[in-house]
C-alpha positions in Angstrom: -98.4 13.4 120.0 -96.5 11.7 117.3 -93.7 12.9 115.2 -95.8 13.0 112.1 -98.1 15.6 113.6 -95.1 17.8 114.6 -93.8 17.7 111.0 -97.1 18.5 109.6 -97.7 21.4 112.0 -94.3 22.8 111.0 -95.1 22.6 107.3 -98.4 24.4 107.9 -96.7 27.1 109.9 -94.1 27.6 107.2 -96.8 27.8 104.5 -98.7 30.2 106.7 -95.6 32.4 107.1 -95.2 32.5 103.3 -98.8 33.3 102.8 -98.7 36.1 105.4 -95.6 37.5 103.9 -97.2 37.5 100.5 -100.3 39.2 101.9 -98.2 41.9 103.5 -96.4 42.4 100.2 -99.6 42.7 98.3 -101.0 45.2 100.9 -97.8 47.3 100.7 -97.8 47.3 96.9 -101.5 48.3 97.0 -100.6 51.3 99.0 -97.3 52.3 97.4 -98.2 51.9 93.7 -101.1 54.5 93.6 -99.1 56.9 95.7 -96.1 56.5 93.3 -98.3 57.1 90.3 -99.7 60.3 91.9 -96.2 61.5 92.8 -95.0 60.8 89.2 -97.9 62.6 87.7 -97.3 65.7 89.9 -93.6 65.7 89.1 -94.2 65.5 85.4 -96.8 68.2 85.6 -94.5 70.5 87.5 -91.7 69.8 85.1 -94.0 70.5 82.1 -95.1 73.8 83.7 -91.4 74.9 84.2 -90.5 74.0 80.6 -93.6 75.9 79.4 -92.6 79.0 81.4 -89.1 78.7 80.0 -90.5 78.8 76.4 -92.7 81.7 77.2 -89.7 83.6 78.7 -87.7 82.8 75.6 -90.4 84.0 73.3 -90.7 87.3 75.3 -87.0 87.8 75.1 -87.0 87.3 71.3 -89.9 89.7 70.9 -88.2 92.2 73.1 -85.0 92.1 71.0 -87.0 92.5 67.8 -88.9 95.5 69.3 -85.7 97.1 70.5 -84.1 96.6 67.0 -87.2 98.2 65.4 -87.1 101.1 67.9 -83.4 101.8 67.2 -84.1 101.6 63.4 -87.0 104.1 63.6 -85.1 106.4 65.9 -82.1 106.3 63.5 -84.3 107.1 60.5 -86.7 109.6 61.9 -85.4 111.1 65.2 -81.7 111.2 64.5 -79.5 114.2 65.5 -79.7 117.4 63.5 -76.8 118.0 61.1 -75.6 121.1 63.0 -75.9 119.6 66.5 -72.8 119.0 68.5 -72.1 118.0 72.1 -71.4 120.6 74.7 -67.8 120.9 75.9 -67.3 119.7 79.4 -66.3 122.6 81.7 -62.9 122.5 83.2 -62.6 121.6 86.9 -61.7 124.4 89.3 -58.2 124.6 90.6 -57.6 123.0 93.9 -57.9 125.2 97.0 -54.4 126.6 97.9 -55.3 126.6 101.6 -56.1 122.9 101.5 -52.8 122.2 99.7 -50.9 124.2 102.4 -52.7 122.4 105.2 -51.9 119.0 103.7 -48.2 119.9 103.3 -48.1 121.1 106.9 -49.8 117.9 108.1 -47.3 115.8 106.1 -44.4 117.6 107.8 -45.8 117.1 111.3 -46.4 113.4 110.7 -43.0 112.9 109.1 -44.2 111.8 105.7 -42.5 112.6 102.4 -44.1 115.8 101.1 -46.1 115.6 97.9 
C-alpha cells in the first residue's frame, strides 16, 4: 500500500461525505418544504376566516345600532307617553319596629357599645 493510494482514498471519502451530506439536505428539504407550505396555507386560511368573522360581527353591530335608533325614533313619534300621564309616587317606607329598636339598644348596653 503506497502513500498515494491512502491520499486518494481520503479524498474519495471526503467527497463521499460531502455528497452524503448534500443528499441528506435534499431529502430533508423535500420533506420540510411541502409541510411548511401546507402549514402556511392553513394558517392564512384560519386568519382569513377570523378576519371575515370580525367583519360580519362589525356589520351586525352596525345594523343593530341602526335598528335600535329606528325603533327609538318610531316609539318616540308614535308610542310616546300620553300628555296627562305621570309617574306614580313611591310609597313611604314603614316606620322601624319599636321592639326591634329597643332590643338593639339593650344588646348594645350588654355588649358595652356606645348606644345609637
